[in-house]
C-alpha positions in Angstrom: 24.6 -186.8 -71.9 24.1 -189.9 -69.8 24.0 -189.1 -66.1 26.1 -191.2 -63.7 24.2 -193.8 -61.7 26.5 -194.0 -58.7 28.8 -191.6 -56.9 31.9 -193.5 -58.1 30.7 -193.3 -61.8 30.3 -189.5 -61.3 33.8 -189.1 -59.8 35.4 -191.4 -62.4 33.8 -189.4 -65.3 34.8 -186.1 -63.7 38.4 -187.3 -63.3 38.5 -188.8 -66.8 37.4 -185.4 -68.3 39.7 -183.5 -65.8 36.7 -181.6 -64.4 36.8 -182.7 -60.8 38.1 -179.3 -59.6 35.5 -177.5 -61.6 32.8 -179.6 -59.9 34.2 -178.5 -56.5 34.2 -174.9 -57.7 30.6 -175.2 -58.8 29.5 -176.7 -55.5 31.3 -173.9 -53.6 29.7 -171.3 -55.8 26.2 -172.6 -55.3 26.6 -173.0 -51.6 27.8 -169.5 -51.4 24.8 -168.3 -53.3 22.6 -170.2 -50.8 24.4 -168.4 -47.9 25.6 -171.7 -46.5 29.0 -171.4 -44.9 30.8 -174.2 -46.6 33.9 -174.1 -48.8 35.3 -177.4 -50.1 39.0 -177.4 -50.7 39.7 -177.9 -54.4 42.0 -180.9 -53.5 39.4 -182.7 -51.4 39.3 -186.4 -51.8 36.1 -187.7 -53.4 35.2 -189.9 -50.4 35.7 -186.9 -48.0 33.6 -184.8 -50.3 30.8 -187.4 -50.2 31.0 -187.6 -46.4 31.0 -183.8 -45.8 28.2 -183.1 -48.3 26.1 -185.9 -46.7 26.7 -184.4 -43.2 25.8 -180.9 -44.3 22.6 -181.9 -46.1 21.6 -184.0 -43.0 22.2 -181.0 -40.7 20.2 -178.7 -43.1 17.3 -181.1 -43.2 17.3 -181.5 -39.4 18.0 -177.9 -38.3 17.7 -175.4 -41.1 15.0 -176.7 -43.4 14.3 -173.4 -45.2 18.0 -173.1 -46.1 17.9 -176.7 -47.3 15.0 -175.9 -49.6 16.8 -172.7 -50.8 19.9 -174.7 -51.6 17.9 -177.2 -53.7 16.3 -174.3 -55.5 19.6 -172.6 -56.2 21.3 -175.8 -57.4 18.1 -176.6 -59.4 17.6 -180.2 -58.2 14.2 -181.3 -59.8 11.4 -181.0 -57.3 9.7 -184.1 -58.6 12.8 -186.1 -57.9 13.0 -184.9 -54.4 9.3 -185.6 -53.8 9.8 -189.2 -55.1 12.3 -190.0 -52.4 11.3 -191.9 -49.2 11.8 -189.4 -46.4 11.1 -191.9 -43.5 14.8 -192.2 -42.7 16.5 -188.8 -42.7 20.0 -190.2 -42.9 19.2 -192.2 -46.1 17.3 -189.2 -47.5 20.3 -186.9 -46.9 22.6 -189.4 -48.7 20.2 -189.6 -51.7 19.8 -185.8 -51.8 23.6 -185.3 -51.6 24.0 -187.5 -54.7 21.2 -185.6 -56.5 23.1 -182.4 -55.7 26.3 -183.8 -57.1 24.6 -185.0 -60.2 23.0 -181.6 -60.9 26.3 -179.8 -60.3 28.0 -182.3 -62.6 25.5 -181.6 -65.3 26.3 -177.8 -65.1 30.0 -178.4 -65.2 29.7 -180.9 -68.1 27.5 -178.7 -70.2 29.7 -175.6 -69.6 32.8 -177.6 -70.6 31.2 -179.1 -73.7 29.5 -175.9 -75.0 32.0 -173.2 -74.0 34.6 -174.3 -76.5 
């Protein structure tokens, strides 16, 4: 599996494989496990998804750091990758972490789809 490099690559691949709704379902499931009150509509537009996820991650970093760390743990975003990011600008950091979350969720959905047949 080759991981997408950009948000648009990820969305294009998810749509091409007809897995976008499963990606949303996986996001909702992991946010629920992390006790974060967020439920994306399965028909959410990709740009809206990106914006909302970025906003939520930013708020978690700023206001609820323990919940933010718990979310990363539940989603299984690699710790080394998070540590390698430049945290000097929280807004940019939140955007980068949002994409890492989407990439990791995409991996889960892709592998489930590929190997559950």
